[in-house]
C-alpha positions in Angstrom: 68.1 111.6 103.7 68.4 107.9 104.5 69.5 106.1 107.7 73.2 105.3 108.0 74.3 102.0 106.3 77.3 99.8 106.8 79.8 100.5 104.0 80.7 97.4 102.0 83.6 98.9 100.2 87.1 99.4 101.6 86.6 103.2 101.7 84.2 105.8 100.4 85.8 106.1 97.0 85.7 102.3 96.3 82.2 101.9 97.7 80.9 104.7 95.6 82.7 103.3 92.5 81.4 99.8 93.2 77.7 100.9 93.4 78.2 102.7 90.0 79.7 99.5 88.6 76.5 97.6 89.8 78.6 95.4 92.1 75.8 95.5 94.7 73.0 94.5 92.3 71.1 91.3 92.7 72.9 89.9 89.7 76.2 91.7 89.6 78.7 91.5 86.8 81.9 89.4 87.4 84.4 91.9 89.0 87.9 91.4 90.4 89.9 93.7 92.8 93.5 93.8 93.7 94.2 93.3 97.4 97.6 93.8 99.2 97.7 91.2 101.8 100.1 89.9 104.5 100.2 86.3 105.7 98.8 85.9 109.2 101.6 83.3 109.9 105.0 84.9 109.6 106.6 81.4 109.6 104.8 80.0 106.6 107.1 79.0 103.7 106.6 81.3 100.7 105.8 78.5 98.3 103.3 77.1 100.8 101.5 80.5 101.0 101.2 80.8 97.2 100.2 77.1 96.9 97.3 77.9 99.3 96.3 80.8 97.0 96.4 78.5 94.0 93.9 76.2 95.7 91.2 79.1 95.8 88.8 79.6 92.8 88.2 83.2 93.8 91.9 84.3 94.1 94.7 84.7 91.6 98.2 86.2 91.6 101.0 87.2 89.2 103.8 84.7 89.7 106.2 87.6 90.0 104.7 88.1 93.6 106.2 84.8 94.6 109.5 85.6 93.0 109.7 88.9 94.9 108.9 87.3 98.2 111.3 84.4 97.6 114.2 86.8 97.0 113.6 89.7 99.4 111.5 88.2 102.2 113.5 88.2 105.5 113.4 85.4 108.1 110.5 85.9 110.6 108.6 88.3 108.3 105.2 87.5 106.8 104.6 87.2 103.1 103.4 90.5 101.6 101.8 90.3 98.2 99.3 91.8 95.8 96.6 89.2 95.0 93.6 89.5 92.7 90.3 88.3 94.2 86.8 88.0 92.9 84.5 90.7 94.3 81.6 89.6 96.4 79.0 91.7 98.3 80.1 90.0 101.6 83.4 88.3 102.0 83.2 84.7 103.2 84.6 83.8 106.6 86.4 80.6 105.8 89.7 79.0 106.8 91.7 80.6 104.0 90.4 84.1 104.6 91.6 83.7 108.1 95.2 83.2 106.9 95.2 86.7 105.3 95.4 90.2 106.7 94.2 92.6 104.1 96.2 96.0 104.2 94.7 97.7 101.2 92.1 97.1 98.4 92.2 98.6 94.9 89.6 99.4 92.3 87.3 97.0 90.6 87.7 95.8 87.0 85.9 93.2 84.9 87.5 89.9 84.2 89.5 89.8 81.0 91.6 87.1 79.4 95.0 87.6 77.8 97.3 85.7 75.5 100.4 87.3 77.0 102.8 85.1 78.9 104.1 86.1 82.3 107.0 88.6 82.1 110.4 87.0 82.7 113.6 88.6 83.9 116.6 88.4 81.7 119.9 88.6 83.4 121.5 91.9 82.4 124.8 91.5 80.5 126.5 94.2 82.6 125.8 96.1 85.7 125.9 99.9 86.2 126.6 102.0 89.3 123.2 103.6 89.1 119.9 103.3 87.1 117.0 105.6 86.6 113.3 104.4 87.0 110.1 106.1 86.2 106.5 105.3 86.9 104.3 107.4 84.6 102.0 107.4 81.5 102.9 107.4 77.9 106.5 106.4 77.9 108.1 106.6 74.5 110.5 103.7 74.7 111.5 104.0 71.0 112.7 107.6 71.4 116.4 108.1 70.3 117.1 110.1 73.4 117.0 106.8 75.3 119.5 105.0 73.0 123.1 104.3 73.7 126.0 105.1 71.4 125.4 101.9 69.4 121.9 102.9 68.6 120.5 100.3 71.0 118.0 100.9 73.8 119.1 101.9 77.3 115.9 100.3 78.7 116.7 97.3 80.9 112.9 96.7 81.0 109.7 98.5 80.3 106.4 97.2 81.8 103.3 98.3 79.9 100.7 97.8 82.5 97.0 97.0 81.9 94.1 96.3 84.2 94.5 92.8 85.7 93.9 90.0 83.2 94.1 86.2 83.3 96.4 84.0 81.2 95.6 80.5 80.1 96.9 79.0 83.3 94.6 81.1 85.4 97.4 83.4 86.7 96.9 87.1 87.0 98.8 89.1 84.4 99.2 92.9 84.5 100.4 93.7 81.0 103.4 93.2 78.9 107.0 93.6 80.0 109.3 94.5 77.2 112.9 93.3 77.3 115.8 95.1 75.8 115.7 92.6 72.9 112.0 93.4 72.3 112.7 97.1 72.2 115.8 96.8 70.0 113.7 94.7 67.6 111.2 97.5 67.3 114.0 100.0 66.9 115.3 98.0 64.0 111.8 98.1 62.4 111.8 101.9 62.4 113.5 101.8 59.0 110.3 100.6 57.5 107.6 101.7 60.0 106.8 104.8 62.0 106.9 105.1 65.7 103.2 105.6 65.7 102.6 102.3 63.8 104.8 100.3 66.3 103.2 102.0 69.4 99.7 101.4 68.0 100.5 97.8 67.3 101.5 97.2 70.9 98.6 99.1 72.4 96.0 97.4 70.2 97.2 94.1 71.7 97.2 95.4 75.2 93.9 97.3 75.5 90.3 96.8 74.6 88.9 98.6 71.5 88.2 102.3 72.0 90.5 102.6 75.0 91.8 106.1 75.2 95.6 106.1 75.8 98.3 108.8 75.3 100.7 106.8 73.0 99.4 108.5 69.9 99.8 112.0 71.1 102.7 114.1 70.0 103.5 114.9 73.7 103.1 112.6 76.7 103.8 113.2 80.4 105.9 110.0 80.7 108.2 110.7 77.8 108.7 114.3 78.7 109.6 113.4 82.3 111.9 110.6 81.3 113.7 112.9 78.9 114.3 115.4 81.7 115.5 112.6 84.1 117.5 110.4 81.7 117.4 111.6 78.2 120.5 112.2 76.1 120.7 114.7 73.4 124.0 114.4 71.2 124.7 118.1 72.0 124.2 117.8 75.7 127.3 118.3 77.8 126.7 115.1 79.9 125.7 113.0 76.8 128.6 110.6 77.1 128.1 109.9 80.8 124.3 109.6 80.7 124.4 107.1 77.9 125.8 104.6 80.4 122.8 104.9 82.8 120.2 102.1 82.2 116.5 102.8 82.5 113.6 100.9 84.0 110.1 102.1 83.3 106.5 101.3 84.3 103.7 102.7 82.1 100.6 102.8 84.1 97.4 101.6 82.5 95.2 104.3 80.9 92.4 103.7 83.6 94.9 104.7 86.3 95.2 108.2 84.8 91.5 108.5 83.9 90.7 107.9 87.6 92.2 111.1 89.1 91.0 110.2 92.6 94.2 108.2 92.7 92.3 105.0 94.0 93.0 103.0 90.9 96.6 104.1 90.6 97.9 103.0 94.0 98.2 99.2 93.6 99.7 99.6 90.1 102.3 102.0 91.5 103.3 99.6 94.3 103.4 96.6 92.0 105.4 98.6 89.5 107.9 99.8 92.1 108.4 96.3 93.3 108.9 95.0 89.7 111.7 97.6 89.2 113.3 96.8 92.6 113.4 93.1 91.6 114.8 93.9 88.2 117.5 96.3 89.5 118.6 94.4 92.6 117.7 90.8 92.3 118.9 90.7 88.8 122.1 92.6 89.5 121.4 95.5 87.2 122.6 98.2 89.6 123.5 99.1 93.2 121.5 102.3 93.2 118.0 102.8 91.7 116.5 106.4 91.6 112.8 106.3 90.7 110.9 109.4 89.5 107.2 109.4 90.5 105.8 112.6 89.2 102.2 111.6 90.2 100.0 112.7 93.0 96.6 113.6 94.4 95.6 116.4 96.7 93.5 114.8 99.4 95.1 112.4 101.9 96.6 112.4 105.3 99.8 114.0 104.1 101.7 112.9 107.2 103.2 109.7 105.8 100.3 107.7 107.1 98.5 106.5 103.9 99.0 102.9 102.9 100.8 103.9 99.7 103.4 106.1 101.5 104.0 103.6 104.3 104.5 100.7 101.9 107.0 102.7 99.8 108.9 103.5 103.0 108.8 99.7 103.8 110.2 98.9 100.4 113.2 101.3 100.9 113.9 99.8 104.3 113.6 96.3 102.9 116.2 96.9 100.3 118.6 98.4 102.8 118.1 95.5 105.3 118.3 92.7 102.6 121.5 94.1 101.1 123.0 95.2 104.4 123.4 98.7 103.2 125.1 97.9 99.8 122.0 98.7 97.7 120.1 102.0 97.6 116.5 102.8 96.6 115.7 106.4 96.2 112.3 107.9 95.3 111.7 111.4 93.9 108.2 112.9 94.1 106.6 116.0 92.6 105.6 118.2 95.5 102.3 119.4 93.8 100.8 122.1 91.7 97.7 123.1 93.7 98.9 126.2 95.4 96.3 128.5 93.9 93.6 125.9 93.1 91.4 126.5 96.2 91.4 122.8 97.1 92.3 123.1 100.8 90.5 124.6 103.8 91.3 124.5 107.5 89.1 125.0 110.5 90.1 125.5 114.2 86.9 124.3 116.1 86.5 124.6 119.8 83.9 122.6 121.6 80.5 123.2 119.9 81.9 125.6 117.5 81.2 125.5 113.7 82.5 127.0 110.6 81.6 126.7 106.9 83.0 126.8 103.4 81.5 126.7 100.0 82.2 123.9 97.5 81.7 124.9 93.9 80.6 122.0 91.6 81.0 123.1 88.1 78.5 122.5 85.4 79.2 119.9 82.6 81.4 117.9 85.0 81.0 114.3 83.9 83.0 112.8 86.8 82.3 112.4 90.6 83.7 114.8 93.1 85.1 114.0 96.5 86.0 116.1 99.6 88.0 114.6 102.5 87.6 115.8 106.1 90.6 115.0 108.2 91.6 115.8 111.8 95.3 116.8 111.8 97.9 115.5 114.2 97.5 118.8 116.1 93.9 118.1 116.9 93.1 117.3 120.5 90.1 115.3 119.5 90.9 112.6 116.9 87.6 110.8 116.2 85.9 111.8 113.0 82.6 110.6 114.3 82.4 113.8 116.4 82.3 116.0 113.3 78.8 117.0 112.5 78.4 117.9 108.8 75.6 120.0 107.4 75.5 120.0 103.7 73.3 122.7 102.0 72.5 122.2 98.3 72.4 125.1 95.8 68.6 125.3 96.2 68.8 125.9 100.0 67.8 122.4 101.2 70.0 121.0 104.0 70.9 117.7 105.6 72.8 117.4 108.9 74.6 114.2 110.2 77.3 112.6 112.1 78.4 109.1 111.0 80.0 106.3 112.8 83.1 104.5 111.6 82.6 102.0 108.8 79.3 103.5 107.9 77.8 106.0 105.4 74.7 108.1 105.1 73.1 109.4 101.9 72.5 113.1 102.4 70.8 113.8 99.0 69.2 111.3 96.7 68.5 107.7 97.6 70.5 104.7 98.6 70.4 103.2 95.1 70.7 106.6 93.3 72.8 108.9 95.5 73.6 112.5 94.8 75.7 113.3 97.8 76.9 110.9 100.4 79.0 111.1 103.7 81.4 108.2 104.5 83.4 107.4 107.5 86.5 105.3 106.7 87.9 103.9 110.0 91.4 104.0 111.2 93.3 100.8 110.2 96.4 99.2 111.7 98.8 98.3 108.9 101.7 97.0 110.9 102.5 96.8 114.6 101.6 100.2 116.1 101.4 101.9 112.6 98.0 103.1 111.6 96.3 104.6 108.5 94.2 107.5 109.9 90.4 107.5 109.8 88.6 110.3 108.0 85.3 111.4 106.4 84.6 111.6 102.7 81.9 113.6 101.0 81.0 112.1 97.6 79.1 113.9 94.9 77.6 112.6 91.7 78.5 114.2 88.3 76.7 117.4 87.2 76.5 116.2 83.6 75.5 112.8 82.3 77.9 110.5 80.4 75.3 107.7 80.5 71.6 107.9 80.2 71.0 106.4 83.6 73.4 108.7 85.5 72.3 110.3 88.7 73.2 114.0 88.6 74.1 116.5 91.3 73.1 120.1 90.7 76.0 122.4 89.9 76.6 125.5 92.0 77.6 126.4 95.5 77.2 123.7 98.1 77.7 124.9 101.6 79.7 122.6 103.9 79.4 123.4 107.6 81.3 121.5 110.2 80.5 121.5 113.9 82.6 120.1 116.7 80.3 118.0 118.9 83.1 116.8 121.2 84.4 118.5 124.3 87.9 118.9 122.9 89.4 121.2 120.3 89.6 120.1 116.7 92.0 121.1 114.0 90.2 120.1 110.8 91.3 120.1 107.2 89.0 119.8 104.2 90.6 118.7 100.9 89.0 118.6 97.5 90.3 115.6 95.6 91.9 116.7 92.3 89.5 115.8 89.5 90.4 117.8 86.4 91.7 116.3 83.3 95.4 115.4 83.5 97.9 115.9 80.8 96.8 114.5 77.4 93.5 113.3 78.8 89.9 114.2 78.1 87.9 112.7 80.9 85.0 115.2 80.8 86.0 116.4 84.3 85.9 119.9 85.7 87.6 120.7 88.9 85.5 121.3 92.0 86.9 123.9 94.4 86.4 125.8 97.6 85.1 129.4 97.9 84.1 131.8 100.6 83.5 135.6 101.1 87.2 136.1 102.0 88.7 134.2 99.1 89.2 137.3 96.9 91.8 139.5 98.4 94.0 142.0 96.5 97.1 140.5 94.9 99.7 143.2 94.5 101.9 141.3 92.1 99.2 140.1 89.8 97.2 143.3 90.4 93.9 141.5 90.7 91.7 139.9 93.5 93.3 136.4 93.4 94.9 136.4 96.8 93.5 134.8 99.9 92.5 137.0 102.9 94.2 135.6 106.1 90.8 135.2 107.7 89.5 132.9 105.0 89.0 129.2 105.6 90.8 128.6 102.4 94.5 128.1 102.7 97.6 127.6 100.5 99.2 125.5 103.3 99.0 121.9 102.8 98.3 122.1 99.1 101.0 119.6 98.3 100.6 116.1 96.9 99.3 113.4 99.3 101.7 110.9 97.7 104.8 112.9 98.5 105.1 112.6 102.3 106.9 109.3 102.5 108.7 109.3 105.8 112.2 108.3 104.8 115.4 110.1 104.1 115.6 108.4 100.7 112.3 109.9 99.6 112.7 113.4 98.1 109.9 116.0 97.7 110.6 118.5 95.0 109.1 122.0 94.4 109.1 124.0 91.2 111.3 127.0 90.9 111.3 129.9 88.5 114.9 130.5 87.6 115.6 133.7 85.6 118.2 136.4 85.5 120.0 134.9 88.4 117.0 135.0 90.7 115.0 132.1 92.2 111.4 132.4 93.2 108.7 129.7 93.7 106.7 128.9 90.6 103.2 130.3 91.0 101.7 126.8 91.0 104.2 125.2 93.5 102.4 123.9 96.6 103.1 125.0 100.1 103.8 122.8 103.1 101.9 123.1 106.4 102.7 122.8 110.1 100.1 120.0 110.4 101.8 118.0 107.6 105.4 118.3 108.8 106.7 117.6 105.2 108.0 120.7 103.5 109.8 120.1 100.2 113.4 118.9 100.6 114.6 120.8 97.5 113.4 122.4 94.3 114.4 122.4 90.7 114.0 124.5 87.6 110.5 124.4 86.2 110.1 127.8 84.7 112.5 130.3 83.2 110.3 133.4 83.1 106.9 134.8 83.6 105.9 135.1 80.0 106.6 131.6 78.8 105.4 128.6 80.8 107.5 125.6 81.6 110.6 124.1 80.1 111.2 122.6 76.7 112.1 118.8 76.3 111.2 115.8 74.2 107.9 115.2 72.7 106.6 111.6 72.4 107.9 111.1 68.9 111.5 111.6 67.8 110.7 114.7 65.8 108.5 116.4 68.4 109.2 118.7 71.3 107.0 119.8 74.1 106.8 122.5 76.8 105.6 121.5 80.2 105.6 123.2 83.6 104.8 121.8 87.0 106.6 120.2 89.9 106.6 117.1 87.8 109.3 118.6 85.5 111.2 119.8 88.6 111.1 116.3 90.2 112.4 114.9 86.9 115.3 117.3 86.8 116.1 116.5 90.4 116.1 112.8 89.6 118.9 113.5 87.0 120.7 115.5 89.5 120.9 112.6 92.0 122.7 110.5 89.3 124.7 113.4 87.6 124.9 116.3 90.0 124.1 119.7 88.4 124.5 123.3 89.5 122.6 124.3 92.6 121.9 127.3 94.6 121.0 127.7 98.3 117.4 128.8 99.1 117.2 131.9 101.2 113.4 132.2 101.5 110.1 130.3 100.9 111.5 127.1 102.4 108.0 125.6 102.6 107.8 125.8 98.8 111.4 125.5 97.6 113.1 123.4 100.3 116.7 124.2 101.2 118.4 124.1 97.7 117.5 124.6 94.1 118.8 122.7 91.1 119.2 125.5 88.6 120.1 123.6 85.4 119.4 120.5 83.4 121.3 119.8 80.2 118.1 117.9 78.9 116.1 121.2 78.9 116.4 122.2 75.3 116.8 125.9 76.0 119.9 125.0 78.1 121.4 122.6 75.6 124.5 123.6 73.7 123.7 124.8 70.3 125.4 123.6 67.1 128.1 125.9 65.8 127.0 127.9 62.8 127.7 126.3 59.4 130.4 128.2 57.5 130.4 127.8 53.8 133.6 128.2 51.8 134.1 128.3 48.1 
């Protein structure tokens, strides 16, 4: 075990990743990182702020950021923008750096050049009362379920994001934005080329060789969700009305889905949301934009306090203020699927009390594992530095430490080749009086090598014991960050999970020992997504319901709220129709394909559709912390619920 060191990265996740990327080596590679900044001077002219960025050699930005601020920035408010900056081991303290307040930092990526020009914004020919947006992976923008009656696309824009690149003018460029004309031109080519060929052509130009992406799979998460939210089958009863609803889409870069910690995803989600806001409201596409975000992670504050959640809430309020209430932005989130995954533990610790839980690191896991330790809002003591952590490896060796804010200690391994490390990310003020809570993070190396020089952690049971070294009571949660392979991905990940002696109680419904004993440190409560607790009435958290034979019950996977979170689901929607067949049936990625998928992602997509075209609902009478207050029980986009063709009658 080494002495504590000052953490150079923004948080434990980023510092751990930066070390693996050799960013701290004596001769590091050229790496760039997205940063969400606010101008220190709230009176500076927008064009002057971006002119000052242009003058820096180690900063760049997408010109869209200037367009967004020019249109939506209110008088007396600072500039808020995502910039791209060159990574250095120590940030310089110069006059320009003093003009910025950094609110968030994203993941590192190598410098890449691009031939793409900056995406423009074509004025829509007509406006619609409402539009549907989606931020996801693998969006089949050529699928006929997204065409209008004339066989033209309903997409008003589709941004295929990449890792940040640089164009010939030195501006940052985050991918390719397809206009309706671009997509219609590809649709016209379908008479002589397959969907697969056209998608491959686009993606070969976007991504480096050997980049794994989902656009060649027969089923993708994004296409499935968009079909449930906005797809039109000719036989669906709402086909005519839904064909008038335009679509905006942001396809996240493959790396955002490969990194299931969510760190690489957050800046892409915020920038994608702002791109859709500009397209919808600044360009006059619609007065109401409903955005489906069926993404999430398990670990986080889960009280609306994370940067991502707070910034989304600000964007909703910004649109309302700018339009004087005439425009509406609504966000729909999947509540989460981790009810039975053993990813949450809770400990009530009096002064000097301790409690432990086992973390199971699985063999053959080629990815890092992370556990967050957070004091809830119900905790009398709120300083993570007073949590003493004892980590015991599978071979019985132990290390015990507390760690001060902004520092880390390597518990196993060395500073240059860490096996397990404890970080303390400090509380940060985002806006006046609004803070992102501080927390501890345990980071673990993979248990199986993907590269010859990988440092490995032993698989097996790691004991995490936490002791309260303060004089006040603590209410402590431990959350394993989801790390398994997401839909249509093969990351080499195997999910770590908690275990203890009381985690195997009798489950009378399943007739096995899969239930949790009430005295176990493990809990179902708080198993929901850490992206879903945006504190605004226009943010909707949706659980998954099993709707069968007139009864509604929570789907087995549907997460549960917690008293320390304060954010139960608002509603639920159909995600299952029985216990023998999982999920619901909707569009595959290609026109001829179908797919079956379950999860609160599917429920959120159905609820997104419901906000535009209301469907049948039923009040919830129990399990409010998993189902909310009402359940959407139908969706005409679900193939099992679509009207069938009448039988063909042959006559002589």
